[in-house]
DRENPA-3360 file (N, C-alpha, C; in nm, 2 decimals, always signed):
BEGIN
1 = XXXXXXXX = +16.49/+8.15/+14.50/+16.39/+8.07/+14.43/+16.41/+7.94/+14.50 ~ +16.28/+7.92/+14.46/+16.25/+7.80/+14.57/+16.27/+7.60/+14.50 ~ +16.35/+7.54/+14.54/+16.38/+7.44/+14.49/+16.24/+7.37/+14.52 ~ +16.22/+7.24/+14.41/+16.12/+7.16/+14.33/+16.10/+7.10/+14.49 ~ +16.22/+7.03/+14.55/+16.24/+6.96/+14.64/+16.12/+7.00/+14.75 ~ +16.18/+7.13/+14.77/+16.10/+7.23/+14.88/+15.91/+7.20/+14.89 ~ +15.92/+7.21/+14.74/+15.76/+7.23/+14.73/+15.70/+7.07/+14.71 ~ +15.76/+6.97/+14.74/+15.73/+6.83/+14.78/+15.62/+6.82/+14.93;
9 = XXXXXXXX = +15.54/+6.75/+14.91/+15.48/+6.76/+15.03/+15.58/+6.66/+15.11 ~ +15.60/+6.70/+15.25/+15.68/+6.64/+15.41/+15.56/+6.52/+15.44 ~ +15.66/+6.42/+15.47/+15.64/+6.32/+15.57/+15.52/+6.38/+15.64 ~ +15.62/+6.43/+15.73/+15.58/+6.46/+15.91/+15.45/+6.63/+15.83 ~ +15.35/+6.63/+15.74/+15.32/+6.71/+15.73/+15.21/+6.74/+15.86 ~ +15.19/+6.90/+15.93/+15.09/+6.91/+16.02/+14.94/+6.95/+15.94 ~ +14.89/+6.86/+15.94/+14.75/+6.94/+15.88/+14.65/+7.06/+15.95 ~ +14.68/+7.07/+16.07/+14.66/+7.19/+16.15/+14.69/+7.32/+16.13;
17 = XXXXXXXX = +14.86/+7.32/+16.09/+14.90/+7.39/+16.05/+14.87/+7.47/+15.89 ~ +14.81/+7.34/+15.78/+14.79/+7.40/+15.63/+14.69/+7.45/+15.70 ~ +14.60/+7.38/+15.76/+14.44/+7.43/+15.73/+14.43/+7.57/+15.79 ~ +14.52/+7.60/+15.86/+14.51/+7.75/+15.95/+14.58/+7.84/+15.86 ~ +14.66/+7.79/+15.78/+14.70/+7.91/+15.59/+14.60/+7.95/+15.56 ~ +14.48/+7.79/+15.50/+14.44/+7.84/+15.45/+14.28/+7.95/+15.53 ~ +14.28/+7.92/+15.60/+14.18/+8.02/+15.68/+14.19/+8.17/+15.64 ~ +14.34/+8.15/+15.70/+14.43/+8.33/+15.69/+14.40/+8.34/+15.52;
25 = XXXXXXXX = +14.42/+8.26/+15.45/+14.44/+8.32/+15.32/+14.28/+8.35/+15.25 ~ +14.19/+8.30/+15.28/+14.05/+8.31/+15.29/+14.02/+8.42/+15.33 ~ +14.08/+8.47/+15.45/+14.03/+8.63/+15.55/+14.13/+8.70/+15.47 ~ +14.25/+8.71/+15.42/+14.30/+8.78/+15.35/+14.26/+8.85/+15.20 ~ +14.20/+8.73/+15.12/+14.11/+8.72/+14.99/+13.99/+8.80/+15.02 ~ +13.92/+8.78/+15.15/+13.77/+8.78/+15.11/+13.69/+8.86/+15.26 ~ +13.76/+8.97/+15.34/+13.79/+9.03/+15.42/+13.61/+9.03/+15.46 ~ +13.61/+9.03/+15.60/+13.45/+9.06/+15.65/+13.33/+8.93/+15.63;
33 = XXXXXXXX = +13.40/+8.83/+15.57/+13.31/+8.67/+15.61/+13.30/+8.59/+15.74 ~ +13.20/+8.59/+15.76/+13.15/+8.53/+15.91/+13.20/+8.35/+15.84 ~ +13.24/+8.34/+15.98/+13.27/+8.17/+16.01/+13.25/+8.11/+15.87 ~ +13.07/+8.08/+15.88/+13.02/+7.95/+15.77/+13.09/+7.98/+15.65 ~ +13.11/+8.11/+15.58/+13.18/+8.16/+15.50/+13.25/+8.11/+15.46 ~ +13.37/+8.13/+15.55/+13.49/+8.08/+15.53/+13.58/+7.93/+15.58 ~ +13.48/+7.89/+15.64/+13.50/+7.76/+15.61/+13.45/+7.69/+15.51 ~ +13.36/+7.72/+15.38/+13.31/+7.70/+15.28/+13.39/+7.69/+15.15;
41 = XXXXXXXX = +13.47/+7.81/+15.21/+13.56/+7.87/+15.08/+13.69/+7.80/+15.12 ~ +13.71/+7.79/+15.26/+13.83/+7.68/+15.28/+13.83/+7.54/+15.27 ~ +13.72/+7.49/+15.22/+13.68/+7.38/+15.23/+13.70/+7.23/+15.37 ~ +13.64/+7.32/+15.48/+13.71/+7.26/+15.58/+13.54/+7.30/+15.67 ~ +13.54/+7.17/+15.76/+13.43/+7.14/+15.83/+13.40/+7.24/+15.91 ~ +13.28/+7.29/+16.00/+13.26/+7.42/+16.05/+13.33/+7.42/+16.19 ~ +13.31/+7.30/+16.24/+13.35/+7.30/+16.37/+13.51/+7.36/+16.35 ~ +13.62/+7.26/+16.28/+13.73/+7.28/+16.29/+13.74/+7.45/+16.25;
49 = XXXXXXXX = +13.68/+7.51/+16.12/+13.69/+7.62/+16.12/+13.68/+7.73/+16.26 ~ +13.62/+7.72/+16.28/+13.54/+7.78/+16.44/+13.70/+7.75/+16.52 ~ +13.72/+7.65/+16.56/+13.84/+7.65/+16.60/+13.98/+7.71/+16.57 ~ +14.02/+7.67/+16.50/+14.07/+7.78/+16.36/+14.10/+7.94/+16.39 ~ +13.97/+7.97/+16.32/+13.96/+8.11/+16.37/+14.02/+8.19/+16.50 ~ +13.90/+8.11/+16.59/+13.95/+8.14/+16.73/+14.10/+8.14/+16.78 ~ +14.16/+8.03/+16.75/+14.32/+8.04/+16.75/+14.37/+8.16/+16.70 ~ +14.35/+8.20/+16.52/+14.43/+8.31/+16.47/+14.39/+8.41/+16.55;
57 = XXXXXXXX = +14.27/+8.45/+16.57/+14.19/+8.55/+16.64/+14.29/+8.58/+16.79 ~ +14.30/+8.50/+16.89/+14.37/+8.49/+16.98/+14.52/+8.54/+16.94 ~ +14.61/+8.51/+16.85/+14.74/+8.52/+16.80/+14.74/+8.68/+16.80 ~ +14.62/+8.71/+16.71/+14.62/+8.84/+16.61/+14.60/+8.83/+16.47 ~ +14.59/+8.72/+16.41/+14.63/+8.69/+16.27/+14.47/+8.74/+16.20 ~ +14.36/+8.73/+16.23/+14.24/+8.73/+16.24/+14.16/+8.85/+16.37 ~ +14.09/+8.91/+16.29/+14.02/+9.00/+16.43/+13.84/+9.01/+16.36 ~ +13.78/+9.01/+16.51/+13.64/+8.97/+16.47/+13.59/+9.08/+16.45;
65 = XXXXXXXX = +13.48/+9.14/+16.32/+13.43/+9.28/+16.40/+13.28/+9.25/+16.42 ~ +13.29/+9.39/+16.46/+13.12/+9.39/+16.57/+13.02/+9.29/+16.49 ~ +12.99/+9.28/+16.37/+12.89/+9.21/+16.30/+12.92/+9.09/+16.32 ~ +13.01/+9.01/+16.35/+13.04/+8.90/+16.39/+13.14/+8.81/+16.26 ~ +13.20/+8.90/+16.17/+13.25/+8.82/+16.06/+13.40/+8.89/+16.13 ~ +13.47/+8.85/+15.98/+13.67/+8.85/+16.03/+13.71/+8.93/+15.93 ~ +13.81/+8.98/+15.96/+13.88/+9.06/+15.91/+14.07/+9.02/+15.92 ~ +14.17/+9.07/+15.85/+14.31/+9.06/+15.90/+14.35/+9.14/+15.99;
73 = XXXXXXXX = +14.42/+9.07/+16.09/+14.48/+9.11/+16.23/+14.59/+9.18/+16.18 ~ +14.64/+9.24/+16.33/+14.78/+9.34/+16.32/+14.86/+9.30/+16.30 ~ +14.88/+9.13/+16.33/+14.96/+9.04/+16.31/+15.01/+9.03/+16.19 ~ +14.97/+9.05/+16.09/+14.98/+9.02/+15.94/+15.02/+9.12/+15.86 ~ +14.99/+9.25/+15.93/+15.05/+9.37/+15.90/+15.21/+9.40/+15.95 ~ +15.25/+9.34/+16.08/+15.32/+9.33/+16.16/+15.46/+9.24/+16.02 ~ +15.39/+9.11/+16.00/+15.45/+9.00/+15.93/+15.56/+9.12/+15.80 ~ +15.41/+9.22/+15.76/+15.41/+9.22/+15.61/+15.54/+9.32/+15.63;
81 = XXXXXXXX = +15.55/+9.43/+15.71/+15.65/+9.49/+15.74/+15.82/+9.45/+15.75 ~ +15.77/+9.34/+15.86/+15.91/+9.27/+15.86/+15.93/+9.21/+15.74 ~ +15.89/+9.17/+15.61/+15.92/+9.15/+15.52/+15.95/+9.22/+15.42 ~ +15.90/+9.35/+15.42/+15.95/+9.47/+15.36/+16.12/+9.49/+15.39 ~ +16.13/+9.48/+15.53/+16.26/+9.55/+15.57/+16.34/+9.42/+15.52 ~ +16.30/+9.33/+15.51/+16.44/+9.20/+15.46/+16.43/+9.23/+15.31 ~ +16.37/+9.31/+15.21/+16.36/+9.34/+15.10/+16.41/+9.49/+15.04 ~ +16.46/+9.50/+15.18/+16.54/+9.67/+15.15/+16.48/+9.79/+15.14;
89 = XXXXXXXX = +16.30/+9.74/+15.20/+16.21/+9.86/+15.17/+16.17/+9.87/+15.36 ~ +16.27/+9.94/+15.40/+16.22/+9.96/+15.60/+16.12/+10.04/+15.60 ~ +16.07/+10.14/+15.76/+15.96/+10.16/+15.79/+15.95/+10.30/+15.70 ~ +16.07/+10.35/+15.64/+16.12/+10.48/+15.63/+16.06/+10.51/+15.49 ~ +15.96/+10.38/+15.43/+15.89/+10.35/+15.30/+15.80/+10.41/+15.35 ~ +15.75/+10.38/+15.43/+15.58/+10.46/+15.49/+15.58/+10.58/+15.53 ~ +15.71/+10.69/+15.56/+15.73/+10.83/+15.60/+15.73/+10.87/+15.46 ~ +15.78/+10.82/+15.37/+15.80/+10.87/+15.21/+15.68/+10.88/+15.14;
97 = XXXXXXXX = +15.60/+10.77/+15.13/+15.44/+10.77/+15.11/+15.38/+10.85/+15.15 ~ +15.37/+10.85/+15.29/+15.29/+10.96/+15.35/+15.31/+11.10/+15.29 ~ +15.48/+11.14/+15.31/+15.49/+11.25/+15.27/+15.47/+11.30/+15.14 ~ +15.45/+11.22/+15.04/+15.45/+11.21/+14.91/+15.30/+11.25/+14.88 ~ +15.25/+11.17/+14.97/+15.08/+11.21/+14.94/+15.04/+11.35/+14.96 ~ +15.11/+11.36/+15.11/+15.07/+11.53/+15.16/+15.12/+11.62/+15.10 ~ +15.24/+11.63/+15.04/+15.27/+11.71/+14.89/+15.24/+11.72/+14.79 ~ +15.22/+11.63/+14.73/+15.13/+11.62/+14.63/+14.98/+11.66/+14.64;
105 = XXXXXXXX = +14.91/+11.58/+14.75/+14.79/+11.60/+14.74/+14.66/+11.49/+14.67 ~ +14.77/+11.44/+14.62/+14.73/+11.27/+14.51/+14.73/+11.13/+14.63 ~ +14.69/+11.04/+14.61/+14.72/+10.93/+14.64/+14.88/+10.84/+14.62 ~ +14.94/+10.79/+14.69/+15.08/+10.72/+14.67/+15.07/+10.57/+14.68 ~ +15.14/+10.53/+14.62/+15.16/+10.40/+14.58/+15.25/+10.37/+14.58 ~ +15.29/+10.27/+14.64/+15.47/+10.16/+14.58/+15.41/+10.01/+14.57 ~ +15.48/+10.00/+14.44/+15.46/+9.88/+14.39/+15.61/+9.81/+14.37 ~ +15.61/+9.68/+14.30/+15.69/+9.58/+14.28/+15.71/+9.42/+14.20;
113 = XXXXXXXX = +15.76/+9.43/+14.15/+15.73/+9.30/+14.08/+15.74/+9.17/+14.19 ~ +15.65/+9.05/+14.24/+15.64/+8.98/+14.30/+15.59/+8.84/+14.23 ~ +15.64/+8.79/+14.19/+15.61/+8.61/+14.17/+15.51/+8.63/+14.05 ~ +15.59/+8.74/+13.96/+15.56/+8.71/+13.79/+15.41/+8.85/+13.82 ~ +15.42/+8.90/+13.89/+15.28/+8.99/+13.89/+15.34/+9.16/+13.95 ~ +15.28/+9.29/+13.96/+15.28/+9.37/+13.93/+15.23/+9.39/+14.07 ~ +15.26/+9.39/+14.23/+15.22/+9.42/+14.32/+15.18/+9.55/+14.42 ~ +15.03/+9.59/+14.42/+15.11/+9.70/+14.53/+15.16/+9.67/+14.67;
121 = XXXXXXXX = +15.27/+9.74/+14.72/+15.30/+9.67/+14.80/+15.25/+9.79/+14.95 ~ +15.23/+9.90/+14.94/+15.16/+9.99/+15.01/+15.12/+10.10/+14.98 ~ +15.05/+10.20/+15.04/+15.00/+10.29/+15.00/+14.92/+10.41/+15.10 ~ +14.99/+10.53/+15.05/+14.89/+10.62/+15.17/+14.83/+10.74/+15.09 ~ +14.70/+10.73/+15.10/+14.57/+10.81/+15.05/+14.53/+10.97/+15.10 ~ +14.54/+10.99/+15.00/+14.49/+11.20/+15.03/+14.36/+11.18/+14.96 ~ +14.33/+11.30/+14.98/+14.18/+11.36/+14.92/+14.17/+11.39/+14.78 ~ +14.30/+11.40/+14.70/+14.28/+11.46/+14.56/+14.27/+11.37/+14.49;
129 = XXXXXXXX = +14.27/+11.21/+14.56/+14.20/+11.13/+14.43/+14.13/+11.02/+14.51 ~ +14.08/+11.00/+14.38/+13.96/+10.91/+14.41/+13.97/+10.75/+14.41 ~ +13.92/+10.70/+14.51/+13.91/+10.58/+14.59/+13.88/+10.44/+14.42 ~ +14.01/+10.39/+14.42/+13.99/+10.28/+14.34/+14.06/+10.16/+14.42 ~ +13.93/+10.02/+14.40/+13.92/+9.95/+14.49/+14.07/+9.83/+14.42 ~ +14.08/+9.86/+14.29/+14.17/+9.77/+14.28/+14.31/+9.77/+14.32 ~ +14.35/+9.91/+14.38/+14.49/+9.97/+14.46/+14.51/+9.96/+14.56 ~ +14.48/+9.83/+14.59/+14.50/+9.82/+14.75/+14.58/+9.73/+14.80;
137 = XXXXXXXX = +14.63/+9.72/+14.89/+14.79/+9.67/+14.97/+14.76/+9.55/+14.95 ~ +14.84/+9.49/+14.87/+14.86/+9.30/+14.84/+14.78/+9.25/+14.70 ~ +14.73/+9.38/+14.63/+14.66/+9.28/+14.53/+14.75/+9.33/+14.38 ~ +14.71/+9.24/+14.31/+14.80/+9.25/+14.18/+14.71/+9.38/+14.10 ~ +14.82/+9.42/+13.99/+14.78/+9.56/+13.94/+14.80/+9.52/+13.75 ~ +14.73/+9.52/+13.68/+14.78/+9.58/+13.56/+14.89/+9.65/+13.52 ~ +15.03/+9.54/+13.47/+15.11/+9.61/+13.44/+15.12/+9.64/+13.31 ~ +15.01/+9.63/+13.18/+15.03/+9.68/+13.06/+14.90/+9.79/+13.12;
145 = XXXXXXXX = +14.87/+9.85/+13.18/+14.73/+9.94/+13.18/+14.78/+10.08/+13.28 ~ +14.87/+10.05/+13.38/+14.92/+10.16/+13.47/+15.02/+10.15/+13.45 ~ +15.04/+10.30/+13.51/+15.13/+10.39/+13.53/+15.23/+10.31/+13.57 ~ +15.21/+10.25/+13.73/+15.26/+10.18/+13.78/+15.35/+10.06/+13.78 ~ +15.30/+9.99/+13.69/+15.36/+9.87/+13.58/+15.40/+9.92/+13.45 ~ +15.40/+10.05/+13.38/+15.48/+10.05/+13.27/+15.59/+10.07/+13.34 ~ +15.59/+10.14/+13.48/+15.71/+10.20/+13.54/+15.85/+10.07/+13.55 ~ +15.76/+9.96/+13.61/+15.84/+9.88/+13.65/+15.84/+9.76/+13.51;
153 = XXXXXXXX = +15.78/+9.75/+13.39/+15.82/+9.70/+13.32/+16.01/+9.79/+13.27 ~ +15.93/+9.88/+13.22/+16.09/+9.95/+13.17/+16.18/+9.94/+13.27 ~ +16.21/+9.86/+13.38/+16.29/+9.81/+13.48/+16.37/+9.71/+13.45 ~ +16.28/+9.61/+13.36/+16.31/+9.46/+13.35/+16.35/+9.44/+13.17 ~ +16.41/+9.30/+13.14/+16.47/+9.32/+12.99/+16.33/+9.31/+12.91 ~ +16.31/+9.30/+12.79/+16.23/+9.31/+12.72/+16.18/+9.13/+12.69 ~ +16.27/+9.08/+12.74/+16.26/+8.94/+12.70/+16.16/+8.88/+12.86 ~ +16.20/+8.95/+12.91/+16.16/+8.94/+13.09/+15.96/+9.00/+13.11;
161 = XXXXXXXX = +15.97/+9.11/+13.06/+15.83/+9.20/+13.05/+15.73/+9.14/+12.93 ~ +15.77/+9.07/+12.84/+15.69/+8.98/+12.79/+15.65/+8.87/+12.81 ~ +15.74/+8.84/+12.95/+15.72/+8.68/+13.01/+15.56/+8.72/+13.05 ~ +15.59/+8.82/+13.16/+15.54/+8.85/+13.26/+15.41/+8.91/+13.23 ~ +15.42/+8.96/+13.09/+15.27/+9.07/+13.02/+15.19/+8.89/+12.98 ~ +15.25/+8.82/+12.90/+15.18/+8.69/+12.86/+15.10/+8.64/+12.95 ~ +15.18/+8.61/+13.10/+15.14/+8.51/+13.17/+15.03/+8.60/+13.25 ~ +15.02/+8.74/+13.30/+14.90/+8.79/+13.36/+14.81/+8.85/+13.25;
169 = XXXXXXXX = +14.83/+8.81/+13.14/+14.71/+8.88/+13.03/+14.70/+9.02/+13.01 ~ +14.65/+9.05/+12.90/+14.66/+9.20/+12.89/+14.47/+9.24/+12.85 ~ +14.44/+9.25/+12.97/+14.30/+9.28/+13.01/+14.21/+9.35/+12.92 ~ +14.15/+9.40/+12.88/+14.07/+9.58/+12.86/+14.00/+9.62/+12.99 ~ +14.04/+9.75/+13.00/+13.99/+9.82/+13.09/+13.91/+9.89/+13.08 ~ +13.96/+10.01/+12.94/+13.88/+10.13/+12.91/+13.92/+10.09/+12.72 ~ +13.86/+10.20/+12.64/+13.89/+10.19/+12.54/+14.00/+10.24/+12.51 ~ +14.10/+10.28/+12.62/+14.25/+10.33/+12.60/+14.32/+10.19/+12.59;
177 = XXXXXXXX = +14.31/+10.13/+12.66/+14.38/+10.02/+12.70/+14.45/+9.93/+12.60 ~ +14.63/+9.90/+12.64/+14.65/+9.85/+12.54/+14.66/+9.71/+12.47 ~ +14.64/+9.64/+12.38/+14.55/+9.53/+12.41/+14.66/+9.41/+12.34 ~ +14.79/+9.44/+12.30/+14.87/+9.35/+12.26/+15.04/+9.41/+12.26 ~ +15.09/+9.30/+12.24/+15.22/+9.32/+12.33/+15.32/+9.46/+12.21 ~ +15.24/+9.43/+12.11/+15.31/+9.53/+12.00/+15.32/+9.63/+12.01 ~ +15.14/+9.69/+12.05/+15.12/+9.84/+12.08/+15.18/+9.92/+12.25 ~ +15.19/+9.77/+12.34/+15.27/+9.81/+12.45/+15.43/+9.83/+12.45;
185 = XXXXXXXX = +15.47/+9.76/+12.35/+15.59/+9.78/+12.32/+15.62/+9.99/+12.28 ~ +15.59/+9.96/+12.19/+15.53/+10.13/+12.14/+15.51/+10.20/+12.19 ~ +15.45/+10.20/+12.33/+15.41/+10.26/+12.41/+15.54/+10.28/+12.51 ~ +15.59/+10.19/+12.53/+15.73/+10.19/+12.66/+15.85/+10.20/+12.55 ~ +15.86/+10.22/+12.42/+15.94/+10.27/+12.34/+15.97/+10.40/+12.38 ~ +15.91/+10.50/+12.38/+15.89/+10.63/+12.41/+15.90/+10.67/+12.57 ~ +15.96/+10.61/+12.64/+15.96/+10.63/+12.76/+16.08/+10.65/+12.80 ~ +16.10/+10.70/+12.93/+16.25/+10.65/+12.99/+16.27/+10.62/+13.12;
193 = XXXXXXXX = +16.36/+10.51/+13.16/+16.28/+10.46/+13.30/+16.36/+10.62/+13.40 ~ +16.48/+10.67/+13.39/+16.44/+10.79/+13.49/+16.36/+10.91/+13.52 ~ +16.24/+10.90/+13.43/+16.14/+10.97/+13.39/+15.99/+10.93/+13.44 ~ +15.96/+11.05/+13.50/+15.80/+10.98/+13.52/+15.71/+10.96/+13.41 ~ +15.68/+10.85/+13.42/+15.60/+10.79/+13.39/+15.43/+10.77/+13.38 ~ +15.34/+10.81/+13.24/+15.21/+10.82/+13.32/+15.11/+10.78/+13.15 ~ +14.98/+10.72/+13.26/+14.93/+10.71/+13.17/+14.78/+10.72/+13.20 ~ +14.71/+10.76/+13.10/+14.58/+10.85/+13.10/+14.43/+10.80/+13.02;
201 = XXXXXXXX = +14.37/+10.79/+13.14/+14.25/+10.65/+13.12/+14.29/+10.54/+13.07 ~ +14.39/+10.44/+13.07/+14.37/+10.33/+13.01/+14.34/+10.23/+13.13 ~ +14.34/+10.29/+13.25/+14.31/+10.16/+13.38/+14.16/+10.17/+13.43 ~ +14.18/+10.33/+13.45/+14.00/+10.41/+13.48/+13.99/+10.51/+13.33 ~ +13.88/+10.51/+13.33/+13.80/+10.65/+13.28/+13.84/+10.78/+13.38 ~ +13.88/+10.90/+13.28/+13.90/+10.99/+13.35/+14.01/+11.00/+13.48 ~ +14.09/+10.95/+13.49/+14.17/+10.89/+13.58/+14.32/+10.89/+13.52 ~ +14.40/+10.97/+13.57/+14.51/+10.98/+13.50/+14.68/+10.93/+13.60;
209 = XXXXXXXX = +14.76/+10.84/+13.62/+14.85/+10.79/+13.69/+14.98/+10.80/+13.67 ~ +15.08/+10.88/+13.74/+15.18/+10.89/+13.70/+15.30/+10.79/+13.79 ~ +15.38/+10.77/+13.76/+15.48/+10.67/+13.85/+15.62/+10.70/+13.81 ~ +15.69/+10.63/+13.88/+15.84/+10.65/+13.85/+15.92/+10.55/+13.92 ~ +16.02/+10.50/+13.86/+16.10/+10.36/+13.87/+16.20/+10.42/+14.02 ~ +16.18/+10.39/+14.10/+16.31/+10.35/+14.17/+16.43/+10.36/+14.15 ~ +16.53/+10.41/+14.17/+16.67/+10.37/+14.10/+16.71/+10.28/+14.14 ~ +16.79/+10.19/+14.06/+16.93/+10.15/+14.15/+17.04/+10.18/+14.14;
217 = XXXXXXXX = +17.11/+10.20/+14.25/+17.23/+10.26/+14.27/+17.34/+10.07/+14.33 ~ +17.26/+9.99/+14.35/+17.35/+9.86/+14.42/+17.38/+9.74/+14.34 ~ +17.43/+9.74/+14.25/+17.52/+9.63/+14.18/+17.44/+9.51/+14.16 ~ +17.37/+9.45/+14.10/+17.33/+9.31/+14.13/+17.17/+9.30/+14.21 ~ +17.12/+9.44/+14.23/+17.00/+9.42/+14.31/+16.91/+9.38/+14.20 ~ +16.80/+9.27/+14.22/+16.70/+9.21/+14.14/+16.55/+9.26/+14.18 ~ +16.58/+9.33/+14.27/+16.43/+9.40/+14.29/+16.43/+9.47/+14.24 ~ +16.29/+9.49/+14.16/+16.26/+9.62/+14.11/+16.13/+9.71/+14.18;
225 = XXXXXXXX = +16.13/+9.84/+14.21/+16.02/+9.90/+14.30/+15.97/+9.99/+14.18 ~ +15.85/+10.03/+14.21/+15.83/+10.18/+14.15/+15.72/+10.23/+14.24 ~ +15.73/+10.42/+14.25/+15.61/+10.50/+14.32/+15.50/+10.55/+14.20 ~ +15.37/+10.53/+14.24/+15.27/+10.64/+14.19/+15.23/+10.69/+14.27 ~ +15.14/+10.76/+14.14/+15.01/+10.84/+14.23/+14.91/+10.83/+14.15 ~ +14.78/+10.88/+14.18/+14.67/+10.84/+14.09/+14.55/+10.97/+14.10 ~ +14.53/+11.06/+13.99/+14.51/+11.20/+13.99/+14.39/+11.17/+13.89 ~ +14.27/+11.26/+13.93/+14.16/+11.27/+13.84/+14.21/+11.38/+13.73;
233 = XXXXXXXX = +14.13/+11.32/+13.63/+14.16/+11.45/+13.48/+14.26/+11.42/+13.39 ~ +14.27/+11.47/+13.30/+14.42/+11.43/+13.29/+14.53/+11.47/+13.25 ~ +14.58/+11.60/+13.39/+14.68/+11.62/+13.33/+14.78/+11.58/+13.49 ~ +14.88/+11.58/+13.49/+14.95/+11.54/+13.60/+15.03/+11.71/+13.67 ~ +14.96/+11.76/+13.70/+15.06/+11.88/+13.80/+15.20/+11.92/+13.84 ~ +15.23/+12.00/+13.77/+15.42/+11.97/+13.75/+15.43/+11.99/+13.91 ~ +15.40/+12.00/+14.03/+15.51/+11.96/+14.17/+15.43/+11.87/+14.18 ~ +15.33/+11.75/+14.15/+15.29/+11.61/+14.17/+15.41/+11.57/+14.06;
241 = XXXXXXXX = +15.48/+11.61/+13.96/+15.58/+11.53/+13.93/+15.73/+11.58/+13.98 ~ +15.72/+11.67/+14.02/+15.84/+11.70/+14.11/+15.88/+11.65/+14.22 ~ +15.75/+11.59/+14.28/+15.72/+11.55/+14.42/+15.77/+11.41/+14.40 ~ +15.72/+11.37/+14.28/+15.68/+11.22/+14.24/+15.89/+11.14/+14.22 ~ +15.95/+11.24/+14.18/+16.06/+11.20/+14.12/+16.19/+11.19/+14.24 ~ +16.13/+11.36/+14.31/+16.23/+11.35/+14.43/+16.21/+11.22/+14.53 ~ +16.09/+11.21/+14.55/+16.07/+11.09/+14.66/+16.10/+10.94/+14.58 ~ +16.12/+10.95/+14.46/+16.20/+10.84/+14.43/+16.33/+10.81/+14.43;
249 = XXXXXX = +16.40/+10.92/+14.42/+16.51/+10.94/+14.42/+16.59/+10.94/+14.63 ~ +16.47/+10.97/+14.66/+16.54/+10.96/+14.82/+16.48/+10.81/+14.84 ~ +16.45/+10.71/+14.76/+16.45/+10.57/+14.83/+16.54/+10.49/+14.70 ~ +16.63/+10.56/+14.65/+16.72/+10.44/+14.58/+16.74/+10.38/+14.71 ~ +16.78/+10.28/+14.61/+16.84/+10.16/+14.64/+17.01/+10.17/+14.63 ~ +17.05/+10.17/+14.78/+17.17/+10.22/+14.78/+17.27/+10.13/+14.84;
% end
């Protein structure tokens, strides 16, 4: 937990560092922008932005594309996976996701609760799944409308999940999306955290998602993780369910 005193503006604030992070945040959220657009979104003048972008590119935190726009650089990914390791999800997670995608034939996703949001931490694509732009690494996903979110909600207390849903809101994605907490709780009451969780067309029409909460075997661990699969149609094949359960068990926190 961050103390309020740690959030106060320091007397020796280095403005250039703060500006560089603003530029990096813009590139992360809006990849493929030219420098002028980065400057506008970060609220900096063009000259300063050019210097910061060139420095970040030199250090590997952004990369210049052939058309002159910028995307996130490889150093961001390195820091990301270092953080995963510190949270108990090391390099083996990537291999497990690849394995799940290969054996099931569907794109596999790893998610967790972060700062009151369900976040896609990593994924491995497979040809059997359609591309869904909202299920990208680092993006928030709807806890009330996705199997990944519902699996994670099952790992929380009733009070905790109500607070999370209230803060995030319950946006309507399809005609099947639950739009109030009472409906959501009725859905969750029929589910068990040690089983495969499914949602059918609640996040995207004609798409079914399945997820499994990663078991906690270490007392006191407060990080909740879940694995998910994205499947076209209305059915989750038995083989996909089996693989999802097996990999979730393999990644259990020990």
